[in-house]
GULUMTI-814279 format. One line per field, with one value per residue (C-alpha): x negated, y, z; residue number from 1; residue in one letter. Coordinates in steps of 0.001 Angstrom, whole numbers, plus 500000, padded with zeros to 6 digits. Each point is the difference from the previous one (the first is absolute). Layout:
N
c1 <- X;...
c2 <- Y;...
c3 <- Z;...
seq <- NUM;...
type <- a;...
***
This chain:
303
c1 <- 894565;501833;504010;503315;502289;503884;502973;502692;503694;502983;496954;498365;496236;497601;496319;497836;496147;498101;496578;499836;496096;499584;496759;497540;500664;502976;501567;503051;501887;499651;502319;498495;502692;499999;502631;503084;499844;499365;498085;497383;497630;496387;501598;501485;496467;497647;502821;499283;495796;500357;502322;496224;497736;500569;497854;502409;496865;499350;503444;501775;503721;502135;499916;503074;500060;503138;498306;503346;503409;501721;499627;502681;499675;495910;501104;503076;497537;503219;497333;501615;502894;501086;501171;502876;501945;497553;499858;496572;498983;498586;503044;501453;498619;501521;501734;502963;499805;503233;499496;498667;496345;498586;501410;499347;496529;499907;501617;497762;496462;501258;500861;497347;496350;500701;501936;497488;496873;497540;499462;500803;498417;502304;498031;501590;498862;501806;502091;500023;501389;498766;496261;498971;497136;498892;501434;501543;503516;500188;503263;499919;502508;499980;497999;497079;499150;496779;498613;501763;497492;497277;500511;500654;496908;498181;501721;497391;502703;500035;503557;502201;504056;502188;502556;503527;501364;501466;502146;499805;496091;498501;496894;502287;502642;496832;499023;503429;499559;496742;497737;497409;499801;498318;500675;497448;500803;496628;500428;503038;501123;499848;496531;497518;496231;497063;499646;503143;499983;497034;501298;502877;498425;497210;502727;501803;496633;499421;503348;499424;496713;502206;502329;497360;500674;497016;496505;497812;500860;502868;499500;501958;501093;501370;503550;502712;503122;503156;503493;501221;503312;501406;501657;501828;501018;503174;500377;499173;497317;496377;497587;497436;497919;497652;497555;497878;500479;497592;500729;500708;502787;501284;504241;501295;497251;501793;499613;501898;502704;502672;500882;502864;498920;499371;497856;502857;498927;503158;497769;497139;498237;498174;498668;502178;496738;496288;498511;498478;501120;500003;501838;502272;501791;497192;502400;501586;502955;502031;503265;502538;499551;497075;496405;498357;497463;498869;498150;498598;499647;497954;500584;499217;498513;496503;498455
c2 <- 827214;501689;500452;500592;498034;502100;497962;502056;499351;502009;502811;497989;499016;497143;501413;496923;501123;497366;499874;497396;498915;498389;497786;500169;496064;497737;498438;499716;503041;500931;501708;501403;501455;502212;501861;498131;500499;503594;500511;496941;502592;497381;498604;503554;501319;496946;499563;503921;499309;496946;502659;501823;497637;496600;501066;498808;499492;497008;498521;497277;500273;503067;500966;501309;502252;501753;501346;501141;498604;501567;503398;501550;498143;500970;504256;499347;497599;497592;497145;497198;501762;501397;503263;500716;497009;498708;495925;498243;500079;496744;498179;500629;498760;499266;502513;502008;502885;501175;499699;502514;501036;497713;497195;502269;500523;495736;499452;502710;498800;496320;500427;502218;498580;497095;497945;500559;499336;496340;500462;502922;500728;502219;501653;500255;501021;500494;503157;502965;497662;496625;498468;496840;497842;500177;496610;499535;497962;498171;498568;496053;497641;502408;499427;502329;498398;498573;503052;502277;497387;501105;503407;499886;497817;503771;501359;500938;499130;497538;498696;499339;500102;497695;501946;498157;503555;499427;503568;503501;500809;501200;497015;497276;501081;499922;496603;499080;500918;498144;502987;498880;502570;500802;502402;501078;501713;501749;503186;501165;503398;501764;500415;499383;499424;499654;496159;499114;501628;499422;496361;499714;501676;497231;497142;501186;500798;496104;498697;501946;497918;496774;500857;501030;503908;500462;498557;497995;497663;499852;499045;497253;501287;497058;500346;498317;499676;500638;500127;503427;500360;503546;500982;503587;501439;499101;503233;503396;501412;500119;497414;498142;497291;497904;499167;502067;498261;497493;498224;496707;498847;496842;498673;501799;502777;503619;501824;503151;502108;502118;502414;502421;503749;499540;497154;497386;496400;499822;497819;497077;498673;496510;498331;496878;498214;500542;502155;503480;503347;502020;503243;501202;504001;502200;502707;500355;500257;496701;499783;497548;497581;502045;498220;499181;496896;497497;497090;497272;496782;497220;497752;496702;501757;499990;503394
c3 <- 356426;503050;499508;502597;498740;499647;499870;499954;501153;500436;500311;502260;499382;501093;500538;499626;500372;497811;498421;496882;499721;496292;499770;497167;499843;499592;503030;502788;500894;504056;501725;504095;501787;503384;501722;500200;502834;500366;503442;499309;498727;500048;496834;498544;500112;498731;497183;499491;500117;497463;497406;499566;500994;498005;496200;497159;498184;502145;500201;497894;499324;501767;503850;501094;503363;501353;503268;501532;498799;502745;499691;501700;502866;500109;499674;502624;502291;499985;501224;498174;498226;496953;500815;498139;501335;503303;498145;500777;496251;500342;501165;496851;496853;497234;501055;497656;497532;500726;504056;502232;500008;501589;497718;496957;500733;500553;497255;497512;501534;498960;496686;498668;502790;501485;497197;497095;501658;500273;504068;502636;503630;501953;503451;503150;503719;503166;499837;502512;503101;499667;500555;497697;499401;496159;498119;496252;498635;496929;499038;500185;497588;496981;496273;500697;503732;498951;498270;502996;502349;497811;500732;503957;499843;499249;502882;502846;503005;502281;499570;497207;500012;497519;500311;499497;499064;496762;499283;501033;499763;496676;500391;500921;496839;497960;501117;499182;496549;499636;500213;502589;502893;503546;502984;501427;503751;501501;502270;502892;501458;496365;501149;497295;500978;496291;501159;499631;496938;498782;500411;498853;496742;500242;500311;496737;497818;501376;499058;496262;499757;500527;497841;496629;500126;501153;499554;502539;502975;502458;503638;501353;504039;501901;502066;501943;498402;502343;499871;500988;502693;500581;502940;500457;503350;501348;501700;500018;503338;500515;498091;502542;498098;501021;497449;497313;495733;499728;503313;500419;502415;501213;500051;502640;500655;499967;497626;501088;502210;499043;503516;500092;500772;503661;499633;499889;498373;496657;498322;500429;496110;500719;497514;498706;498783;499398;497939;499023;500735;496055;500374;502945;500829;501880;501024;503867;498002;498597;497786;499958;496544;499865;499244;503443;499489;496747;500624;497827;500813;498160;496758;499782;495719;499966;498970
seq <- 1;2;3;4;5;6;7;8;9;10;11;12;13;14;15;16;17;18;19;20;21;22;23;24;25;26;27;28;29;30;31;32;33;34;35;36;37;38;39;40;41;42;43;44;45;46;47;48;49;50;51;52;53;54;55;56;57;58;59;60;61;62;63;64;65;66;67;68;69;70;71;72;73;74;75;76;77;78;79;80;81;82;83;84;85;86;87;88;89;90;91;92;93;94;95;96;97;98;99;100;101;102;103;104;105;106;107;108;109;110;111;112;113;114;115;116;117;118;119;120;121;122;123;124;125;126;127;128;129;130;131;132;133;134;135;136;137;138;139;140;141;142;143;144;145;146;147;148;149;150;151;152;153;154;155;156;157;158;159;160;161;162;163;164;165;166;167;168;169;170;171;172;173;174;175;176;177;178;179;180;181;182;183;184;185;186;187;188;189;190;191;192;193;194;195;196;197;198;199;200;201;202;203;204;205;206;207;208;209;210;211;212;213;214;215;216;217;218;219;220;221;222;223;224;225;226;227;228;229;230;231;232;233;234;235;236;237;238;239;240;241;242;243;244;245;246;247;248;249;250;251;252;253;254;255;256;257;258;259;260;261;262;263;264;265;266;267;268;269;270;271;272;273;274;275;276;277;278;279;280;281;282;283;284;285;286;287;288;289;290;291;292;293;294;295;296;297;298;299;300;301;302;303
type <- m;q;g;a;f;n;e;r;k;n;d;r;r;l;h;v;p;h;v;l;l;c;g;a;r;p;g;p;t;v;l;i;s;a;g;i;h;n;a;e;y;v;g;i;q;a;a;i;e;l;s;n;e;l;d;v;t;t;l;r;g;n;v;i;i;l;p;l;a;n;r;s;g;f;e;n;r;t;m;s;r;v;y;e;d;g;k;n;l;n;r;v;f;p;g;d;r;e;g;s;e;a;d;r;l;a;h;m;l;f;e;v;f;i;k;n;v;d;a;y;i;d;l;h;c;g;d;g;y;e;t;l;v;p;f;c;y;y;l;g;d;t;p;a;e;e;t;a;k;r;m;v;e;c;v;n;v;k;y;v;v;c;s;r;c;r;t;g;g;a;y;n;l;a;s;v;h;g;i;p;s;v;l;i;e;r;g;q;l;s;l;f;s;r;e;e;i;e;a;d;k;a;d;v;r;n;i;l;r;c;l;g;v;l;d;g;d;w;t;v;y;p;k;q;e;l;f;e;y;n;d;d;a;p;c;t;g;c;w;y;p;e;l;k;p;g;d;r;f;q;k;g;e;k;l;g;e;i;r;d;y;f;g;r;s;l;f;t;e;t;a;p;t;d;g;v;l;l;y;q;c;a;s;l;n;i;i;e;k;g;p;m;v;s;y;g;v;p;t;d;n;p;f
***
């Protein structure tokens, strides 16, 4: 069943395209979402294709697919922001039914979809100004942690981040409420290659096999677990990164530099510890308090 969920309040409607696939046999209900950040196209296209490719006669349980959570942002090309209020949708969960557009959208997504499922897969990638190495997230120290780890094992990437953020994000909120969840990051710069789309789809199918929604064996991929650290830009200017995502670095190594419009140095970013670069700003312009670099530091946990 395909549709667009509409919630009307004071003549304002929320339009969320969705597909409900009801399996021929009983089983869990799994939610797959994409487009929470509306310029992250790999996940959006993967979700669209999965909604047409998954065969209900082979499913146990139900699969709900939201191929484009932030439709207004997509149709107005606002990158990570909801068009009507300029808020980052993945920073306002659980939202507020009486709030602005992003707050209302987050509230509806959680109340109607997220909190009513047995497992959740959220598809993301690098934004239009970000380069990224594929990796995935799960939230540590939650009631659903063990199942979430099993889901993470099914994702074909080298790195997994054990997140410590318990607020703001969709998969974070789901995890806190006992719903095993994983966020997959693959793709960058608002590009969408066939290879990346197929990789996202393969990961989703592998997770569905692990959860018993699809028949067959699933593959476990070894990973290194990381803690993530994010450094925002201290000033606006021109950004010159030194490394590319996936590169390892040592404490004290230069990660990049911000210069003014005459080439004079304003700020140099150096590594406070050894780590691996996960994603970074890849545009010449960089904005004060905006994303600059994100890096991972290995944990002591085996994975």
